[in-house]
C-alpha positions in Angstrom: -13.7 -1.7 -12.1 -14.4 -5.3 -13.7 -11.5 -6.8 -15.2 -11.6 -7.1 -19.2 -9.2 -7.8 -22.2 -7.2 -5.9 -24.3 -4.8 -6.1 -26.7 -3.6 -2.6 -25.9 -2.6 -3.5 -22.0 -0.8 -5.6 -20.1 -1.8 -6.9 -17.0 0.2 -7.8 -13.6 -0.9 -8.8 -10.2 -1.2 -6.3 -7.4 1.1 -6.9 -4.3 -0.2 -6.1 -1.1 2.7 -4.3 0.4 4.2 -0.6 0.4 5.3 1.1 -2.4 9.1 1.2 -2.5 11.6 3.2 -5.0 15.0 1.4 -5.1 18.1 3.0 -5.6 20.9 0.5 -7.1 24.3 0.4 -8.4 26.7 -2.5 -8.5 29.0 -2.8 -5.5 27.1 -0.3 -3.1 24.3 -0.8 -0.7 21.0 -0.1 -2.0 18.7 2.8 -1.2 15.1 2.1 -0.8 13.1 4.9 -0.1 8.8 4.7 0.5 6.0 7.3 -0.7 7.1 9.7 2.2 10.9 9.4 0.9 11.7 7.8 4.1 14.7 5.6 3.7 13.7 1.9 4.8 16.8 -0.1 4.3 17.4 -0.1 8.2 13.8 -1.8 8.4 14.7 -4.4 5.7 18.7 -5.6 6.5 17.8 -9.0 4.8 17.6 -6.4 1.6 21.4 -5.2 1.8 22.6 -7.5 -1.2 20.0 -6.7 -3.8 22.5 -4.5 -5.6 24.3 -7.6 -6.9 21.2 -8.5 -8.6 21.3 -5.6 -11.2 23.8 -5.0 -14.0 23.9 -1.3 -14.0 23.3 1.7 -12.2 19.2 1.9 -12.0 16.3 3.5 -10.4 13.3 0.8 -9.9 9.6 1.4 -8.6 8.0 -1.6 -7.0 6.5 -3.1 -4.0 7.9 -4.1 -0.9 6.2 -6.9 1.1 6.3 -10.1 3.3 4.7 -13.5 2.5 3.1 -15.5 4.7 0.9 -18.6 3.7 2.2 -17.6 0.1 0.5 -14.6 0.0 1.4 -10.6 0.8 0.2 -9.6 4.5 0.2 -6.0 4.7 0.1 -6.2 8.5 3.5 -7.9 8.7 5.3 -5.2 6.5 3.6 -2.5 8.3 4.7 -3.7 11.7 8.2 -4.0 10.6 7.9 -0.3 9.2 7.1 0.7 12.8 9.9 -1.4 14.3 12.9 0.8 15.3 14.8 -1.6 17.6 17.6 -3.2 15.6 17.9 -6.3 17.3 14.1 -6.8 16.7 14.2 -5.7 13.1 17.2 -8.6 12.7 14.8 -11.5 14.1 12.3 -10.8 12.5 13.9 -10.2 9.0 15.0 -14.0 9.8 11.7 -15.1 10.6 9.6 -13.2 7.9 11.8 -12.1 5.4 11.1 -8.9 3.3 11.0 -9.2 -0.8 11.3 -6.2 -3.1 9.3 -6.6 -6.2 10.4 -4.3 -9.3 7.5 -4.0 -12.0 9.2 -0.9 -13.6 12.4 0.9 -14.3 13.1 4.8 -13.9 16.6 5.3 -14.7 19.5 3.3 -16.3 22.8 3.6 -17.0 23.1 7.3 -16.3 19.5 8.2 -18.5 16.3 8.4 -17.2 13.7 6.2 -19.1 10.3 7.9 -17.7 9.2 8.3 -21.4 10.0 5.2 -22.7 6.9 3.0 -23.4 6.0 0.5 -20.9 6.7 -2.1 -23.3 10.8 -1.0 -23.8 10.8 -0.4 -19.8 9.7 -3.5 -19.2 12.0 -5.5 -22.0 15.2 -3.2 -20.5 13.9 -4.3 -16.9 14.0 -7.9 -18.0 17.4 -7.1 -18.8 19.5 -5.4 -16.1 17.6 -6.9 -12.9 18.1 -10.6 -12.6 15.6 -12.9 -10.2 16.9 -13.8 -6.8 15.5 -14.5 -3.1 14.9 -11.1 -1.8 14.2 -9.2 -5.2 12.4 -10.3 -8.0 10.9 -8.9 -11.6 6.8 -8.6 -11.7 5.5 -11.0 -14.7 2.9 -10.3 -16.7 0.7 -11.4 -19.2 -0.9 -9.7 -22.4 -4.3 -8.8 -23.7 -6.1 -11.2 -21.4 -6.9 -9.4 -17.6 -9.9 -11.7 -17.0 -8.2 -14.9 -16.6 -5.4 -13.1 -14.3 -8.4 -11.6 -12.3 -9.7 -15.2 -11.5 -6.0 -16.4 -10.7 -6.0 -13.7 -8.0 -9.5 -14.1 -6.8 -9.2 -17.8 -5.9 -5.9 -17.3 -4.3 -7.4 -14.6 -2.4 -4.5 -11.9 -3.8 -5.3 -8.2 -3.7 -6.3 -7.8 -7.8 -4.6 -7.1 -11.1 -3.3 -3.7 -12.6 -4.0 -2.8 -16.3 -1.1 -0.8 -17.6 -1.6 0.4 -21.5 1.5 -0.7 -23.5 2.1 2.5 -24.6 2.4 4.4 -21.4 4.9 6.7 -20.2 5.8 7.0 -16.7 3.8 9.4 -14.5 5.6 10.5 -11.2 3.5 10.7 -7.8 0.1 11.2 -10.1 -2.6 9.0 -10.8 -3.2 8.1 -14.5 -5.9 6.3 -16.4 -3.2 4.2 -18.2 -2.7 2.2 -15.1 -6.0 0.5 -13.8 -6.8 -1.1 -10.5 -9.1 -4.2 -10.3 -9.1 -4.9 -6.6 -11.0 -8.4 -5.5 -11.9 -6.5 -2.6 -12.0 -2.5 -2.3 -10.0 -0.8 0.3 -9.9 2.9 0.8 -7.9 5.4 2.9 -9.8 7.4 5.6 -8.4 9.7 8.5 -8.8 8.5 12.0 -11.0 11.1 13.8 -11.8 9.2 17.0 -12.8 6.1 18.6 -15.2 4.3 20.8 -14.0 1.6 23.8 -16.6 -1.3 23.4 -16.8 -4.5 25.2 -15.1 -8.0 24.0 -11.8 -5.9 23.9 -12.4 -4.3 20.7 -12.9 -0.4 19.5 -14.7 1.4 17.1 -12.4 3.4 15.4 -14.6 7.1 13.5 -13.6 7.7 9.8 -13.5 10.5 8.0 -12.6 12.0 4.5 -11.6 15.1 3.1 -14.4 17.0 0.7 -12.3 19.8 -0.3 -10.8 21.4 2.9 -14.1 19.9 4.9 -13.6 16.9 7.1 -16.6 14.5 6.5 -17.8 11.9 9.0 -17.8 8.8 6.9 -18.7 6.1 9.6 -16.7 3.4 11.8 -14.5 0.9 11.8 -14.4 -2.0 14.1 -10.9 -3.4 15.2 -9.3 -5.3 18.3 -7.5 -3.1 21.2 -4.1 -4.9 21.5 -1.7 -4.4 19.2 0.4 -1.9 17.6 -2.0 -0.5 15.6 -4.3 0.3 18.4 -1.1 1.3 20.9 -0.5 4.1 18.1 -4.3 5.3 18.1 -4.8 5.4 22.0 -1.4 7.7 22.3 -2.4 9.8 19.5 -3.1 13.6 20.9 -6.9 14.0 21.8 -9.5 16.5 21.0 -12.4 17.9 23.2 -14.8 18.1 20.4 -14.8 16.1 17.1 -12.8 17.3 13.8 -15.7 17.2 12.0 -18.7 20.3 11.3 -21.6 17.4 11.5 -22.0 13.6 12.6 -24.8 11.6 13.4 -26.6 11.4 16.6 -26.4 7.5 18.0 -23.6 4.6 16.9 -22.0 5.5 20.4 -20.6 8.4 18.9 -21.8 10.4 22.5 -19.1 8.2 24.1 -16.3 9.2 22.0 -12.5 10.0 22.1 -11.4 12.7 19.6 -8.5 12.7 18.3 -6.5 15.3 16.1 -7.4 14.5 12.8 -3.5 13.2 11.5 -3.2 9.7 11.5 -4.7 7.9 8.2 -5.6 4.0 8.1 -6.6 1.6 5.2 -10.1 -0.3 5.2 -10.8 -3.2 2.9 -14.6 -3.5 2.3 -17.0 -5.7 0.2 -18.7 -2.5 -1.9 -20.2 0.9 -0.8 -24.0 0.5 0.1 -26.7 2.8 -1.4 -26.3 5.1 2.1 -22.4 5.5 1.2 -21.6 3.3 3.7 -19.4 0.4 3.6 -20.1 -3.7 3.7 -18.4 -5.4 6.2 -15.4 -2.9 6.6 -12.5 -4.6 8.3 -9.7 -2.5 9.3 -6.5 -3.2 7.5 -3.8 -0.9 9.1 -2.3 1.8 9.4 -0.8 3.9 6.7 2.5 6.1 7.1 3.2 7.3 3.7 0.2 9.0 3.1 -1.2 12.3 5.0 -4.7 13.1 5.8 -5.5 15.7 3.7 -4.7 12.9 0.5 -7.6 11.1 2.0 -10.5 12.7 0.0 -13.9 11.5 -1.3 -14.4 9.2 -4.6 
């Protein structure tokens, strides 16, 4: 959607990281869980002391990210979430420290806040949480989305989110009260196979679900070095394509077909008239979303 101005909305920057819920209580270690309910604190030990920044027991919704050159870099937080070696995690925590940015409060002082209007939740959030080096509160502007979008565009950030001031918090569901406006579009796809190419590159074959049927959605190119392709190349294979049908050509006759379980994010300028993507870029694997959630829009 194009950016707009409306006094009924507040506008925030959209941060390119991993959505995370933080369970915090003064004097205790925080508990961080991603959208798949996986505990994340062991991946980001540099956040062990963020409970010092809250005045009361609370549950916060926010984004976990790592900055590079002043901008969130999704590949860095993704790489960290895949690490298992404690020494490597602690080394990376010093080189590329993660940050938790809180944009909502779901529970405070033994009371849930889900049904309170967003303006009240934002006010409560600012009273309960103090900014610090590893946790901060998401700032917002009221009524003026176009200027904030231009700011995001100039600084090559992911985009902005418009939220109705009187909106309640709805768990685990999209709502029309919160509207994403992205500088570049992105979407989630099932990885259905890959084709090895020259120059140390590979073409990832993509799919999305239409009802219960997996539909071919084209290709995106990526390098064959790095952790993401290592995971893809070791994934379980199939003898035939997981689609009912797919077009001839495009090297599909040389494809290595995979069990359709892995999910990736692809960034692109816009959809073409034929339904493809203009200038698609492989952004990374997603472990907080299942293949069944990758549906046509």
